[in-house]
VONUTOR-205580 format. One record per residue (C-alpha): residue number from 1; x, y, z; chain. Coordinates in steps of 0.001 Angstrom, whole numbers, plus 500000, padded with zeros to 6 digits. Layout:
N
  num      c1      c2      c3  cadena
  NUM       X       Y       Z       A
...
END
This chain:
415
  num      c1      c2      c3  cadena
    1  187412  071555  617683       A
    2  186083  074314  615425       A
    3  186531  072094  612353       A
    4  184632  069288  614095       A
    5  181786  071654  615060       A
    6  181469  072909  611466       A
    7  181438  069311  610175       A
    8  178679  068257  612589       A
    9  176563  071263  611638       A
   10  177051  070522  607945       A
   11  175990  066903  608380       A
   12  172935  068009  610376       A
   13  171996  070547  607692       A
   14  172255  067923  604940       A
   15  170166  065453  606953       A
   16  167514  068123  607539       A
   17  167339  068939  603811       A
   18  167198  065247  602917       A
   19  164275  064598  605286       A
   20  162296  067790  604753       A
   21  163254  069500  601484       A
   22  163549  066616  599063       A
   23  160466  064823  597756       A
   24  160513  061044  597099       A
   25  161246  061801  593445       A
   26  164132  064060  594474       A
   27  165614  061364  596709       A
   28  165383  058933  593781       A
   29  167333  061352  591583       A
   30  170123  061574  594169       A
   31  170136  057788  594409       A
   32  170587  057607  590625       A
   33  173351  060207  590942       A
   34  175106  058030  593529       A
   35  174902  054900  591368       A
   36  176065  056701  588268       A
   37  178995  058134  590214       A
   38  180657  054760  589942       A
   39  181410  055649  586323       A
   40  183622  058549  587339       A
   41  186309  056114  588506       A
   42  187453  055684  584924       A
   43  186606  057560  581757       A
   44  186571  054297  579800       A
   45  183115  053494  581242       A
   46  180511  055694  579463       A
   47  178226  055749  582521       A
   48  180062  058895  583656       A
   49  177998  060731  581056       A
   50  174856  059905  583038       A
   51  176535  061160  586203       A
   52  177382  064561  584736       A
   53  173993  064720  583024       A
   54  172185  064183  586346       A
   55  174383  066776  588084       A
   56  173647  069311  585347       A
   57  169934  068577  585567       A
   58  169837  068935  589370       A
   59  171870  072135  589166       A
   60  169410  073590  586662       A
   61  166468  072546  588877       A
   62  168074  074231  591880       A
   63  168659  077492  589994       A
   64  165127  077576  588570       A
   65  163592  076707  591952       A
   66  165378  079568  593691       A
   67  164491  082035  590957       A
   68  160787  081161  591205       A
   69  160826  080634  594962       A
   70  157456  081995  596177       A
   71  157023  084831  598645       A
   72  153903  084002  600624       A
   73  151952  085471  603490       A
   74  150437  082655  605557       A
   75  147654  083388  608040       A
   76  145770  080799  610096       A
   77  146100  078345  612954       A
   78  145261  074860  614132       A
   79  142765  074261  616992       A
   80  144676  074142  620256       A
   81  142968  071002  621638       A
   82  142218  067552  620276       A
   83  141605  064105  621749       A
   84  144273  061444  621280       A
   85  143556  059170  618324       A
   86  141594  061867  616507       A
   87  142606  064266  613745       A
   88  142610  068051  613846       A
   89  142382  070301  610790       A
   90  143551  073893  610441       A
   91  142631  076313  607656       A
   92  145252  078715  606296       A
   93  145081  081609  603892       A
   94  147978  081976  601437       A
   95  148661  085247  599657       A
   96  151316  085757  597004       A
   97  153112  088942  598083       A
   98  155863  088594  595488       A
   99  156099  090035  591973       A
  100  156225  086692  590196       A
  101  153712  083932  589756       A
  102  154014  081104  592285       A
  103  153671  077610  590839       A
  104  152754  074321  592550       A
  105  152342  075956  595966       A
  106  151597  073958  599116       A
  107  152168  073992  602890       A
  108  153528  071541  605447       A
  109  155408  071056  608708       A
  110  159135  070398  608268       A
  111  159449  068129  611318       A
  112  156853  066830  613768       A
  113  156959  064897  617011       A
  114  156654  061142  616458       A
  115  153267  061209  618203       A
  116  151897  063495  615490       A
  117  151424  062652  611833       A
  118  150718  064977  608954       A
  119  148002  063591  606696       A
  120  149555  064320  603307       A
  121  146447  063239  601388       A
  122  144538  066163  602890       A
  123  146938  068802  601523       A
  124  146121  070234  598137       A
  125  148535  071957  595786       A
  126  147780  075293  594150       A
  127  148933  075017  590532       A
  128  149413  078775  590079       A
  129  149075  081753  592419       A
  130  149286  085130  590746       A
  131  150799  088186  592496       A
  132  148343  089530  595089       A
  133  146071  086499  594723       A
  134  144778  084603  597784       A
  135  143874  080934  598210       A
  136  142931  078742  601189       A
  137  144554  075454  602085       A
  138  143790  072975  604878       A
  139  146264  070819  606759       A
  140  145326  067845  608945       A
  141  147305  066322  611798       A
  142  146582  062898  613247       A
  143  147402  062405  616932       A
  144  148566  059181  618548       A
  145  149401  059989  622162       A
  146  148284  062524  624764       A
  147  150568  065404  625698       A
  148  151381  068987  624838       A
  149  153450  069455  621694       A
  150  155349  072457  620375       A
  151  154582  072605  616675       A
  152  157289  073804  614269       A
  153  156584  076802  612081       A
  154  154322  075917  609176       A
  155  156263  076247  605928       A
  156  154937  077494  602588       A
  157  156833  076196  599558       A
  158  156724  075365  595857       A
  159  157406  072055  594087       A
  160  158322  073902  590894       A
  161  160063  072695  588779       A
  162  159552  068926  588345       A
  163  158529  068314  591978       A
  164  161974  067222  593140       A
  165  162520  069730  595952       A
  166  160509  072125  598125       A
  167  161576  075731  597601       A
  168  160421  078505  599910       A
  169  161125  080384  603148       A
  170  157629  081602  604063       A
  171  156612  080486  607550       A
  172  153710  080794  609970       A
  173  154035  080492  613759       A
  174  151672  077855  615191       A
  175  150521  077635  618815       A
  176  151249  074467  620853       A
  177  148837  071570  620434       A
  178  147289  070005  623547       A
  179  146314  066368  622984       A
  180  143791  065274  625612       A
  181  143598  061639  626759       A
  182  140988  059498  625053       A
  183  138372  057754  627165       A
  184  135126  055797  626907       A
  185  132085  057184  628752       A
  186  130708  055163  631668       A
  187  127020  054298  631788       A
  188  127032  053791  635545       A
  189  129491  054454  638364       A
  190  128827  053075  641823       A
  191  130027  055839  644130       A
  192  130280  054751  647778       A
  193  128486  057265  649992       A
  194  130256  058620  653014       A
  195  128713  060416  655972       A
  196  130483  063707  655357       A
  197  129013  066373  653084       A
  198  130503  069636  651902       A
  199  128598  072658  653295       A
  200  128369  075824  651250       A
  201  128370  073786  648092       A
  202  127010  076603  645954       A
  203  130139  078657  646544       A
  204  132257  075705  645455       A
  205  130401  075160  642183       A
  206  129387  077071  639120       A
  207  127175  080041  639985       A
  208  125270  079968  636700       A
  209  121562  079492  637416       A
  210  122122  078561  641074       A
  211  120371  079840  644236       A
  212  120099  078700  647871       A
  213  117250  076344  648651       A
  214  114029  077969  649993       A
  215  112799  076201  653156       A
  216  109992  078505  654439       A
  217  109140  081762  656223       A
  218  109705  083017  659749       A
  219  109172  086194  661771       A
  220  111495  089077  661109       A
  221  114471  089455  663454       A
  222  116588  092598  663746       A
  223  119520  092364  661348       A
  224  117802  090230  658712       A
  225  118477  091426  655129       A
  226  115706  093648  653812       A
  227  115735  091876  650438       A
  228  114491  088683  652138       A
  229  111311  090289  653492       A
  230  108172  088565  652137       A
  231  105834  091545  651660       A
  232  102831  089406  650668       A
  233  103033  087367  653851       A
  234  103579  090576  655826       A
  235  100341  091954  654396       A
  236  098457  088809  655438       A
  237  099834  088462  658954       A
  238  100279  092133  659789       A
  239  103848  091591  661035       A
  240  107171  091478  659163       A
  241  108011  088073  657703       A
  242  111224  086999  655969       A
  243  111996  084127  653631       A
  244  114448  081565  655004       A
  245  117014  079730  652880       A
  246  119636  077131  653479       A
  247  122816  076333  651590       A
  248  122841  073118  649603       A
  249  125197  070331  650580       A
  250  127161  068410  647977       A
  251  129135  065219  647973       A
  252  132831  066018  647635       A
  253  134836  063340  645832       A
  254  138604  062953  645604       A
  255  140105  061339  642494       A
  256  143622  060074  643239       A
  257  145804  059037  640290       A
  258  148926  056967  640863       A
  259  151788  057707  638441       A
  260  154506  055557  640044       A
  261  155898  053162  637428       A
  262  158257  050316  638287       A
  263  161826  051333  637277       A
  264  162304  047947  635589       A
  265  159532  048628  633059       A
  266  160559  050043  629689       A
  267  158678  052848  628024       A
  268  156968  051927  624765       A
  269  156233  054055  621728       A
  270  152931  055127  623265       A
  271  154234  055459  626805       A
  272  153585  053061  629666       A
  273  150542  051004  628840       A
  274  149306  050690  632414       A
  275  149667  054398  633147       A
  276  147941  055406  629916       A
  277  145071  053028  630699       A
  278  144800  054430  634228       A
  279  144665  057993  632883       A
  280  141974  056992  630398       A
  281  139963  055353  633190       A
  282  140164  058310  635563       A
  283  139135  060591  632678       A
  284  136041  058401  632220       A
  285  135285  058677  635933       A
  286  135734  062467  635914       A
  287  133457  062700  632866       A
  288  130723  060732  634626       A
  289  131028  062711  637867       A
  290  130883  066045  636021       A
  291  127247  065308  635170       A
  292  126225  064804  638808       A
  293  125941  066827  642004       A
  294  129564  066430  642984       A
  295  132542  068585  643802       A
  296  135706  066953  642470       A
  297  139167  067221  644016       A
  298  141773  065763  641686       A
  299  145128  064534  643042       A
  300  148011  063413  640808       A
  301  150408  061474  643027       A
  302  153834  061876  641438       A
  303  157153  063415  642559       A
  304  155083  066486  643425       A
  305  151461  066414  644531       A
  306  149207  068156  642010       A
  307  145818  069224  643366       A
  308  142908  070647  641398       A
  309  139380  071370  642616       A
  310  136483  071285  640147       A
  311  132826  072169  640597       A
  312  129645  071039  638884       A
  313  130292  072311  635398       A
  314  131484  070760  632128       A
  315  134169  073435  631801       A
  316  135839  071956  634890       A
  317  136040  068581  633150       A
  318  138102  070250  630432       A
  319  140493  071495  633120       A
  320  140883  067968  634522       A
  321  141545  066576  631034       A
  322  144161  069261  630420       A
  323  145980  068208  633588       A
  324  145756  064538  632605       A
  325  147190  065368  629172       A
  326  150408  066624  630796       A
  327  150786  064102  633630       A
  328  154077  062197  633467       A
  329  155277  059034  635128       A
  330  157616  058911  638107       A
  331  160145  056142  638709       A
  332  160729  057006  642375       A
  333  158191  055833  644966       A
  334  156418  059048  646014       A
  335  153935  057660  648528       A
  336  156097  057963  651637       A
  337  156410  061712  651038       A
  338  153021  062662  649579       A
  339  150691  060425  651630       A
  340  150645  062805  654656       A
  341  149778  065717  652364       A
  342  146959  063750  650743       A
  343  145597  062707  654155       A
  344  145491  066357  655238       A
  345  143468  067203  652132       A
  346  141103  064261  652743       A
  347  139853  065794  655979       A
  348  136809  067309  654246       A
  349  136357  064673  651524       A
  350  133215  062531  651388       A
  351  134431  059796  649025       A
  352  137849  058899  647640       A
  353  138279  057045  644342       A
  354  141852  055808  643878       A
  355  143287  054512  640615       A
  356  146536  052673  641370       A
  357  149071  050958  639104       A
  358  149891  048269  641685       A
  359  148832  047117  645107       A
  360  151532  047123  647767       A
  361  152059  048350  651319       A
  362  152473  052113  650578       A
  363  149310  052161  648474       A
  364  147455  050028  651018       A
  365  148486  052446  653774       A
  366  147103  055391  651783       A
  367  143810  053528  651295       A
  368  143523  052662  654994       A
  369  144372  056233  655941       A
  370  141557  057520  653725       A
  371  139079  055280  655525       A
  372  140426  056348  658914       A
  373  139974  059965  657822       A
  374  136262  059287  657426       A
  375  136104  058824  653646       A
  376  134193  056172  651787       A
  377  136682  054465  649490       A
  378  136668  052908  646027       A
  379  140017  051564  644785       A
  380  140805  050405  641246       A
  381  144106  048733  640405       A
  382  145104  048879  636733       A
  383  147717  046220  636171       A
  384  148491  043364  633824       A
  385  149303  040263  635834       A
  386  149667  039783  639570       A
  387  150040  042667  641972       A
  388  152930  042930  644429       A
  389  150591  042250  647350       A
  390  147554  039973  646841       A
  391  144369  041978  646603       A
  392  142296  039507  648649       A
  393  144428  040369  651687       A
  394  143076  043920  651641       A
  395  140145  045129  653667       A
  396  140412  048685  652333       A
  397  136925  049308  651027       A
  398  135723  048451  647527       A
  399  138807  047244  645630       A
  400  138893  045738  642138       A
  401  141553  045040  639510       A
  402  141333  045806  635794       A
  403  143793  045129  632997       A
  404  144902  047721  630449       A
  405  143236  045599  627749       A
  406  139871  045929  629486       A
  407  140126  049716  629501       A
  408  141551  050076  625992       A
  409  138783  047916  624525       A
  410  136160  050288  625953       A
  411  134130  047396  627330       A
  412  133822  048851  630834       A
  413  130395  050511  631015       A
  414  129651  049877  634691       A
  415  132193  050473  637430       A
END
């Protein structure tokens, strides 16, 4: 068992060095070494001379590379947030803290998640870095899919000599990268208006630049705050007068995201297409609502019910996008368990906007329950092909169906 464990570790170490330490030219040299190794079967074939010549050359390169291996101090970071499909660039400062010159110095990530790609064309190489000298290098990552990714330590290395292998042990710890879902802004969103409004809206929203609405003056009553006395009116009337205010009322909207994916569906390289389209759509809706006089309650209906309340401020949109970046699918139908909890939360909601991945009885029951709770309802089904239950059989408010292609193309401006 111990022998097997050592063998597995050795194979893993060699695979790691092959993928991350060797350059394309270095891999070509080992390929030539493999082909020339055929000549070692018999000394009568002179190709064995090439084999031993290549081994000697690679041995000399390895010795020289380790002798001139750079000692670097790497300082910098990559922005912690980026939108899926976009690139993010980090700037790093390299300082040679060794006693020898460092040649052909560069930086890079040894291994990245398949949803991230290092843009090699953006990385420059420093031909020579003298002891104590400092240079700046940029590194760019291209993102493909939303999520939060643990980045490996950034490695500083040298291609010297001959650019066959990366030599170096200098590393820099990088913070995780949060990739937010991409979305297309909506020009218009038809929000059904319910009869229920949220009192005390100011306390539920951002307090920056806000104040209760002034509605007039009235005679002073014992117990009124002194700071509300209107001294000018008092001087005119000869009796104490106070200013009267009233709290503003805001429309409170619930965004409900369905993450239940049919167990028979297989996950693609970029996740489940319908779920990703639904997340992009609800991000567009949240972006549009963040610019209006709304209080947003976000519900992610998965194995556990995730609830987040956002006020009228763009910073709250960032919080919603961060949650959407980390939302995962669920294969088990969660509606039987979470619907009662959602209905309890809908007691004070004005309007509910549901984004479902299918239309069936559990989802229809949730929609009907929202209406019975006094909410105006807008339901959007994101699905390619027919739904489990025909949509025309539903009388649950405003209900439409969109395909993932419609959302991905960005052609939905009015909803």
